[in-house]
N, C-alpha and C positions, 0 to 999 in steps of 0.2 A: 158286402159293400165296404169301401175304404173307411177307416175311422177318422173322419174329418170333423172338425169343430171350429167354426160353425158349419152346419150342414149347408151345402150350396142350394141355390134356388132350384136348379135343375141338374141332375147328374145321371149318367147312364154308364154302367159298367160294360166293358168290352173284353174280348179275349186277347190275352198276351200281356207282355210287360216290357218296359224299357229299362235296359241295363245302365246303371250309373257306375262308370269305371274311370280310370285316370285319363282316358281320352275324351271324357265328357266336355263339351264346349257349348257356348251360347252365342248366337248371332242376333244382332239387332237390326231390323229393317224398318223402313218408314221414318217417322220422326226420331231424331236423336238429339239429346242434350246432356249436359253435365249431370243433371239430377237423375235422369234415367240410367246413365252410366253408373252412377253411384249406387242406385238401387240394385242393379245387377251385380255389382261388386259385393255388396252386402249379402245378397242371396248366395253367391259363390262362397263367401266366407262362412256363412251358416252351414252350407252344404258340406264344406270341408270338416267343420267341427262334428257334424252329425254322422259323417261316414268315416272320418279319420283318413281320408285321402289327402295326401300331403299338399302343401301350399304351392309347389311348383306345377301341380296339375290343376285341372278345372280352370277354364279360361274363357274370355270373350274373344270371338273371332268373327271375321267376315265370311267365313266359309259357308257354302251352301250345304255342306255336310254336317253342320252343327246338330248336336242332339236336341237342343232346344232353340227354336226360333221365336223371337219376340217381335211382334209388329205393333207399334204404337202410333196412333193417328195424330195426336196433339199433345203438346206440353200441358201439364197441370199448372195451376196458378203458382206464381213465385211464393206466395204465402198461402198455405192450404185454406180453403174456404168451405163454409157450410154448403152442402148440396152439390158439390162437384161430383162428376161421373166417376164411380168406383167400380163399374161393371167390367167383366172380363169373360173371355171364352178360352178354355183350355182343352186341347185335344191331345191325348197321349196314345201312341201305338208302339209296337215293338221296333218300328223303324225311326221314331223320333217324336218330338212333342212340339206343338205350336201354341203360343200364347198370344191372343189378340185382345187389345183394349183400346178404347178411345183416348185414354189419358195415361199419364205416368202413374197416377194413383191407382188406376185399374191394373196396371202391370204389377205394382207392388202387392196388391191383394192376391193376384193370381200366382205370383211367386211364392207367397206364403202357403197357398194351397198345395203347390208343387212340393214344397218342403214337407208338409204333413203327409203327403202320399209316399214319400221315400221310406222304405223299410228293408229289413234284411231278408233276403231270399236264399234258396239253395245254391243259386248260381252267383250270388253277390248282392250288392245293393240294387234294388229295383223300384220302379214306379209302375203300378198297374195301369193297363190300358183303360182309359176312361174318357168320356166326353162331358164337360162341365160348362154350363152357361149360368153365370152367377152375377148377382147384384144384391145390395143390401136392402132390407126392408125399411130401416130408418137411417136418416142422414147423420144423426148425432148419437154416437155410441161411446160413452165416456167412462172414465175412471177418475174419481176424486181421491186425492191423497192429501191428508191433513198433516202439515208439517209445523203448524202453530203450537200444538200441544207438546209434541216431541219432534225435535229436529231430525230429519232423515238425510244422511249424506247424499251428495249429488250422484255418486257412482251407483248407489242403491236405486235411486230414482231412474237412472239411465237403463239399468237392466230391466226395470219394470216397463219402461217404454218398449224394450225389445219384446217382452212378453205380451204387451198390448198389441203390437204390430202382428205378432204371430197369430192372434185370434181376431184380428181385424177391428179392434177398438181404435177409434180415431180422434178422441178428445182427452187430453190430460188436464183435468181440473185441479189446479194447484191452490189449495187452501193455505194461504201464506201467513195470515195473522190471526191471532185469537187472544184470549185472556193471558195465556201462558207464554206467548212469544211473538215477536215481530221478526220475520225471517228473511228479509231482503234489504239490501243496501239502498238507501235513498241519499243521493248527493245533495238534494235540496233541503232535506230534513234529517240530518245525520243522527240526531239523538233518538230517532225511531229504532235503529239497529244498535246504536251504541249503548242505550240504556234499557231497551226492551227485548233483548234477545239472549242474554247471558253469553254474548260473544258467538252465538251459534246462528249464523245467517249466511245467505248466498250473496256473493258479490254480483254486481251487474255484469261483469265479464262472464262469470259462471252461468248466469241466466241466459245470456246471448248464446253461449255454447250449447246450453241445454235445449234452447229453442231450435237451434240448427240441427242438433241430434234428432230431435223429434220430427222436424221437417223432412229429414232424409228417410224417415220411416212412415211418412204420410200421416203424422199426428199433429193436431192443433194443440196449442197451449193456451188455456183460458185461466187467467189469474183471478183469485178471490181475495179481496181485502174486506173483512167483515166489519160492517158499520150499520147502525149506530151502536149496537150491542157487541158483545164478544170483543171488546176493544181496550181492555185495561192496558195492554202492552203499548198502545199509542200514548197513553196518559203518563207513563213513567217519565218520558222525556218532554211531553207537551201537555201538562195538566190543564192548561187553559182550554183544551178541547172538551173537557169532561163536564158533566152535569152536577157532579158532587164536589165537595170542598177538597177532597184528597187528604193527605198525600197518597200517591198510588205507588204500588210496587208490583212486579210480575207475580201473577197468581200461581200458586202451587197446587191448588185443589181443583177438582172437576165440578161440573154442574152449570146451572144457569145463574150467573152472578149479577150483582147490581150495577156495576159501572156501565155508563152509556154516554155517547157524545151528546153535547148540548145542541139541539136542533134550532134553538132560538137565537144563537149568536151568529152574526155575520162573519166573525172570525173563523168559525167552523168551516163555512163554505169557501172562504178565501184560502184557507189551508188545504182543503180538499181539492180545490181547483189547481193549486200548485202541485200537489202530490199526484193526483190522477193524471194531470198533464205530463208529469215525468214518467209515470208508469205506462201511459199510453204510447209513448215513444219507445219504451223498452220492449213492450209486448206487442207484436204486430197483429195479433188476431183481432178480428172485428168485435168480439164479445168481451165484456168486462163485468165481472161478478162483484156485487157490492154486499153480498150476504143478506142482511136485513132480518135475520131470524132471532127469536127468543129474547126480545127486549122486555124485561119484566116491569119496567116503568117505575121502579122504586126510587131511583135518584130523581126522576122527573117529578114524581109526586111530592118529594121532600124539598123541592127547590121553588121558593115563592116566586121568583122571576119567571120561571117556566110556567107556573100556574097562571100568572098574570098574562103571559103571552097567549096562552090557550084561550083565556076569557076574551081578550082583546080581539082575537081572530075567529071567535065563534066556534072553537073546537070543542066538541062534546066529550072527547076522551083521548087517551094516548094513541089509539089507532089513527085518529085524525092527525095528531101531531107527527106520528111516524110517516103518514102519507105525505104530509107537507115536506118532511125531510127527504123522502124518496123522490118527490117531484123536483126538488132543488138539485139533488145529486144527479138525477137523470139528465137534467139540463147541462150539468158539468160534463158528464160522461159523453153526451151527444156532442157537445162543443168540441171535444177532443177526438171526434170521429169514431166513437165506439157505441155499441149497443149494450144497454144495461141488462144484466141478468140478476135475479135475486130469488131467495127462497120464498115459499108461498105466503109468508106473512106480509110480503109487500103488495099482495093482490088487493086492489082498491079501485073503486069506480073512477077515481081521478088519475090512475096510473096511465101514462102514455102508451098507446097501442104498440109502439116499437119494442117495449120491454119484453123480456122472456122470463117466465115463471118456472122455477124448479121446485117440484113438489116433493117434500119429504113426509107429508102427512096423508097421502093417498090420492087415488084417481079423481076424487071429488073436486079437489082444487084444480087439478089438471083440466077437468071438464069445464069447470066454472071459468077458468081463464080462457079456454077456447071459445066459449060462448060470448065472452067479452071481446073477442077478436085478438086475444093475446096468444103468442106461441108459448109452448111449454115443454118441460122435460120431466120424466118420472124418475125419482130415486127411492120413493117409498117401496119397500119390499126388496131393495137392493143394498141394504146396509150390511156390509161384510163384517163389521165390528160386532154385530149382534150374535155372531157364531151360529147362525142358522144352518141347517143342512142344505146342501146344494139344491135338493129337490124343491125346497120351499121358495128359494129365489127363482128357480126355473119356472115355477107355476105362475109367477107374477108377469103380467103383460101390460104395456102402456095403454093398450086399447081395450082393456077389460073393465069390468064394474061400471062405474059412472061414465067412463070414456067410451064404452061400447055403444052408448046411445047417441053419440054425437052424429051430426049430419056428415055426409061425405066432405063437404067444404070445411066444416069445423075440425074434422079428423086431420086435415092437412096441417093444422096448427100444432099437432103433437109431433115434435121433432125427433123424439127418441127418449133416451134415458141415460142414467149414469149409475154405476156401482160406486159405493162410497166406503172409503177406508178411513174412519175417524181415528185420531191418534192417541187416545188416552193410554192405551196399553200396547203400543208398538214402538219399536226402535229399529235401527237398521238391521239388527240381528234376526228379528222374527217377523218383520212386516211381510216378507214374501210368503210366509206360510199362512198368513191371514188373508192374503189376496188370492193366491193360487192354490189349487186349480179352480176354485169356485167361480172366480171372475170369468173363466172361459164359458161357463154355462150361461151367465148373464149376457156375455158377448153374443152367444148363439141366439138368445131370445131377441136381441136387438137387430141381428143380421138376417137370420133365417126366416122362411115363411112361418106364419103364425101357427099353421097346423103341425109343425115339427114339435112334438110334445112327448115322445116316448121316453119315460124316465129311465128305464133300464138301459136303453140304448145310450142315453146321455151319460150315465155313469160309466158304462163300458168304454165309450170314446174318450171321456174326460180323463180316465186313468191312463190311457195311452198318450194323450196330449200332455198330461202332467210330466211324464217321463221325457218327452221331447223338449219340454221347456227347460229341462236341466242343461241342455246344450247351449242355452243362451246365457248361462251363468246365474240363473235364478236359484235361490237356496231353499225353496220350500221343502225340498226333499233332502238335500245334502246338509242343511243346517240342523236337522233334527237330532241326530246321534251326538254331535258335539255338545249340544245343550244338555242332553241327558248325562253325558260323561261328566260335565261340570257338577251336576247335582249329586252324583254318586262319589265324586272325588277323583276324577280322572283315571278311572279303571274301567274294565269291561262293563258296559251298561245294559247287557242283554236282559237281565232280570227286570230292571226298571223299565226297559222298553216293552217287555211283555205286558206290564201294567199300563203304561202310558198309551200304548197302542189302542186300548179299549176304553179310554176315558176321553171326555170332551170338556172344555171350559163351560161354566154355567152360561146360560143364554141371557139375551136382552141386556139389562143393566144390573143383573143380580150380583155381579162381582163386587160392586160397591156396597150393596145391601148386606153382603155376607162378610165384608172385611172387618177384622177385629179393630183396626185403626183406620181412620180416613186415608184413602190412597192419595198420593201426591205425585207431581211430575218428577220429583227427585228419587222416587222409590225404584230400586233396581228391578228390572223385569227378567229375573233369573230363576223363577220358581217353576214347579211342575206345570202349573196352569199356563205359563208363558211358552212352554215347550210343546204342550199338548196340541194336537191338530183341532181346528174348529169342528171337523167332522171325521169320525173314525171309520175309515173304509174297512179295516179288519172287522169291526163290529157289524158293519153292514153285511159283509160276506158271511159272518157267523149267523146273522139273522136269516139270510137266504137259506142256509143249510137247515136251520130249525123249521122255517116255514115249509120247506120241501118235505121234511120228516112228518110234520103235523098233517100236511095235505096228502101224505102217502105217496109222494113223488120222488123219494130218494133214489138216486142213480147209483150204480156200483161204485164203490170207493168213497162215497160221501159219508156213510156212517163211521168208518174208521177215522176219517178226517175230523168229524165232529167230536168223536171220543178223544182223539189226540189233543185237540185244542182244550177240552175240559180238563184233561189230565195235566196239561202244562199249567193251567191256571191253579189247579188244586195244589201243585207243588211249588208254585212260584214264590209264595211268601217265605218258604224255607230258604229258597235261593237268595232272596233279597234281604233276609234277616241280618247278615253281617254288616250291611251298610248303614243300618239305622244308628249305630254308635259312631260311625266314621264321618258322617256329613250332616251338618245342621240343616241343609236344604232338603234332606229326604225325610226328616223326622215327622213332618206333618202328614205324611201319607201312610203311616204305619197301619192305622185302622182300615184305610182304603185297600191296602194290600191284603189284609186279613179277609176283607169282604170279597175280594176276587177269588181267594182260595176257597171261601165258603160257597161261592157260586159254582166253582168248578166241581166241588164235592157234591153239591145238590144236583147239578146237571148230570153227573155220572150216575148218581143213584136213580134219577128219573129214567135214564136210558136203560138201566138194569130192569126196572119194572116193565118198561115197554118191551124189552127183549124177551122177558119171560111171559109177556102177554097177560099180566095180572095187574089189577089196579093198585096203585100205591095206597097205603093206609091213610084214612082221612085225617088222623091226628098229625101224621108226618107232613102231609100236604099243607094243612093249616099252619103248622109251625114254620115250614119253609116259605110260604107265601107271606106270612107276617114278617119274617126276617128280610125278605126281598123288599117289602114296603119301606123298611128302614134303610136298606142298602141303596135304594133309589134316591135318597136325599143327598144333597151336595155335601162333599167332604173336601177340605182343602180347596174349596171353590171350583171343584170339578165334579163331573157326573160319571158314574160307572155305567156306561151306556149299553152294556151287554145284559144288564139285569132283566129288562123286559123279555129278552129272548129266552133266558133261563126260566123265567116265570112261565112262558109258553110250554116249555118242556115239562115242567112240574104239573101244570094243568092238564097237559095231554096224558101224562102218566096216571093221573087221577081218574080220567074219564075214558081211558082206552080209546081216545079219538085217533090214535096213530099207533102204528106198530112197525118195528124194524123189519127189514127183509129177512127172510129165513136164511140161516147160515148153512 
């Protein structure tokens, strides 16, 4: 079957294939409008890039002989809305293709599927004959990008919109403000960006252009302005909003910090009314995110006026005070024609039923919200910045765990979910590699039927989709070697690549725990950990070879492949040695490189014992396993993730649980 991601709801492979050549043309029948025309033009532009067929070819025509005929029944909304029909039907045969959809959005989704089907064949570029009837499982399929902690250039965000469209994600959640920066121009309150951004912010014209760019790709833009916590950058220019005495400056460190808005001042709500009113006009989407997470309450506890306010209003704790704030803000958001979204900390019995809860703490709060009649989104399990393997994200489902027990009516309140790319350790150079290709697997979880769960199939298809994303200008693949070249001193980085290919950054929030000095927002992100992929696919492939050997399932050619990899690792430290005196950026991985060499040597020795069919000496096995226990520990804040597979080889050599094929 074709390597599609997300997997369509229904797909049937047929015999034959459609040739994509310079005569390829597209005809539009039924409803026509400028937005549909633009969608087809974008499709043809991507097809040109993917195939290399020149710009003078591939065109829109009225001819009945067009290779692809698009039939659209109705226009989509001028501004994309939650729950619009995104379904489509695509039929491809050797004589032509037909794409039918009720809306322009459905056409957009079908065109992306067509692009994924295009591949190189013996006779040219072809699309396999197939019949697809497709629609999404969830209406809200998002990607959050945090630009508050590190500013991300608008052109980088745009290419990520292209990546989102390619895998049918439809909401870009723009986390615009945080302790470390306020990243948007306010004409009403200009000191927000003038004093709270280090000069790194988006003008309102850039925002309008970005929204239009997203609209052309069927993507909604939902802004988030975090309040009442995560808000230091507001206070640099407007300290009167804060609960503490100040003075305030842009934060440079990470974590949950003390500054928070004063929920007891009427000035706070007057200010927010003006600001939210301005942003509501700028952002056309119905939904407006107010954050609401991680308020530690320390400034509130230290402020006598706030404590008196709580007593006077019968508030028993800070949760009640924040609920009061949320209710006041919801009234402002609603006044300006928007629906409030917030993280699950805002969940409270007094919260208006129109609000949407975004859960970062698990399906329990998602289920609790649904039982209170509130709509919800799942982000717990989809935090890309935690550097989890794709399989772990892929296993998380919005309707699992506590949410699985909801009634059919309550299940309707679960709108979908969002992958989250928090910005402590990303800049424009490496953010693509932290989002892609893992976000494609989350996109599949939110689009495809729940029973689509084959992890091996997911990885195989994700690798193919990853390469196709290159044609959109994403740099998750192309940016890798230049970052390595910088580390070794602008020379051939092959030896360093052999090492970095099999390491991964430490997981969760261990990077901060392992740092020799507290990390800051001004720290360059140019180290090996910043270049290393969140998940090493070479390590995964090596693990598959070892598992096949241990299970006695080695196929011809696999054992020499395994041996060649181990030999390369054994010799690689010698190849890398000259660079340790040439570049300060590589010195921290000297012992890591030695460990990879040791793993290569140990793995080869284990193969020799297996080849001879004799158990490895117990003392040698004990010594190697003890060494591997040390090698598994983080070094330079990365993990040598092939160590467990070499451990399997050594254990197999000890117990004769596997044997190599006879030569």
